[in-house]
C-alpha positions as CSV (number, residue, x, y, z in Angstrom):
1,M,-20.8,61.3,19.4
2,R,-18.9,58.3,18.1
3,H,-19.9,55.0,19.6
4,P,-17.8,53.8,22.5
5,V,-15.2,51.1,22.0
6,R,-15.6,47.8,23.8
7,G,-12.7,47.5,26.2
8,G,-12.0,51.2,25.9
9,V,-11.1,53.1,29.0
10,Y,-12.7,56.6,29.3
11,R,-12.5,59.4,31.7
12,R,-16.0,60.2,32.9
13,A,-17.3,63.5,31.6
14,D,-20.3,63.7,33.9
15,V,-18.5,64.1,37.3
16,T,-16.1,66.7,38.7
17,H,-13.6,64.3,40.2
18,P,-11.4,62.1,38.0
19,V,-13.0,58.7,37.4
20,N,-12.1,56.1,34.8
21,V,-14.4,53.4,33.5
22,C,-14.0,50.5,31.0
23,V,-16.7,49.8,28.5
24,V,-17.8,46.1,28.5
25,S,-20.9,46.4,26.3
26,N,-20.7,45.7,22.6
27,D,-21.4,47.5,19.4
28,M,-24.9,46.0,19.1
29,L,-26.0,47.8,22.2
30,H,-24.2,51.0,21.3
31,S,-25.9,51.1,17.9
32,I,-29.4,50.8,19.3
33,S,-29.2,52.6,22.6
34,P,-27.7,55.8,24.0
35,Y,-26.2,53.8,26.9
36,A,-23.0,51.9,27.5
37,I,-22.4,49.2,30.2
38,V,-19.2,50.0,32.1
39,V,-17.1,48.8,35.1
40,P,-15.0,51.2,37.1
41,V,-11.2,51.2,36.9
42,L,-10.2,51.6,40.5
43,P,-6.8,52.7,41.6
44,L,-4.4,50.1,42.8
45,A,-3.9,49.9,46.6
46,D,-0.7,48.6,48.3
47,E,-2.5,45.8,50.0
48,L,-4.7,44.7,47.1
49,H,-4.7,40.9,47.0
50,A,-6.4,40.4,43.6
51,V,-5.1,37.8,41.2
52,Q,-7.1,39.0,38.2
53,G,-8.4,42.3,37.0
54,I,-5.2,44.3,37.4
55,I,-4.4,46.4,34.4
56,H,-1.4,48.5,33.4
57,E,-2.7,49.6,30.0
58,P,-3.9,52.2,29.3
59,V,-3.8,53.2,33.0
60,D,-2.8,51.4,36.2
61,G,-5.8,50.1,38.0
62,F,-8.2,47.3,38.8
63,L,-11.2,46.4,36.8
64,S,-14.1,45.9,39.2
65,P,-16.9,44.0,37.6
66,N,-18.9,43.8,40.8
67,F,-19.6,47.5,40.4
68,I,-21.1,47.3,36.9
69,T,-23.3,50.1,35.8
70,W,-24.6,51.7,32.7
71,L,-24.1,55.2,31.7
72,P,-25.3,57.5,28.9
73,Q,-22.7,57.5,26.1
74,S,-22.5,61.2,26.6
75,A,-21.0,60.6,30.1
76,L,-17.9,59.1,28.5
77,G,-15.3,61.7,28.1
78,D,-11.7,61.4,26.9
79,Y,-10.7,58.0,25.4
80,L,-7.5,56.9,27.2
81,G,-6.9,53.6,25.3
82,A,-8.1,50.0,25.4
83,V,-7.4,47.3,28.0
84,P,-5.7,44.1,26.8
85,P,-8.1,41.5,25.4
86,D,-7.5,39.0,28.2
87,D,-8.3,41.6,30.9
88,L,-11.5,42.6,29.1
89,A,-12.5,38.9,28.8
90,Y,-12.0,38.4,32.6
91,A,-14.2,41.4,33.3
92,V,-16.9,40.2,30.9
93,R,-16.8,36.6,32.3
94,T,-17.2,38.0,35.8
95,V,-20.1,40.2,34.9
96,I,-21.9,37.2,33.2
97,A,-21.2,34.9,36.2
98,T,-22.6,37.6,38.5
99,I,-25.9,38.0,36.7
100,S,-26.4,34.3,35.7
């Protein structure tokens, strides 16, 4: 398998229901480990009051860094595209703030 793309949105291949995740880990981790660090891309709700984390590329959704997890790279299925760099930076900053 090719290494995941940082900022890439993937459909999960290890579950039966449709779930999208965004890769926040970098190439260094991907080259030495079979895992990728991801945040879920949650669907937008009508009453969502978020001011950051909303994406419209490559899918409509909300990056949710408070649900960070790591998955085997083999759990990443179809590549749907990459989130804009500013949205990825927001997610990464939030993850770092959460664990610092």
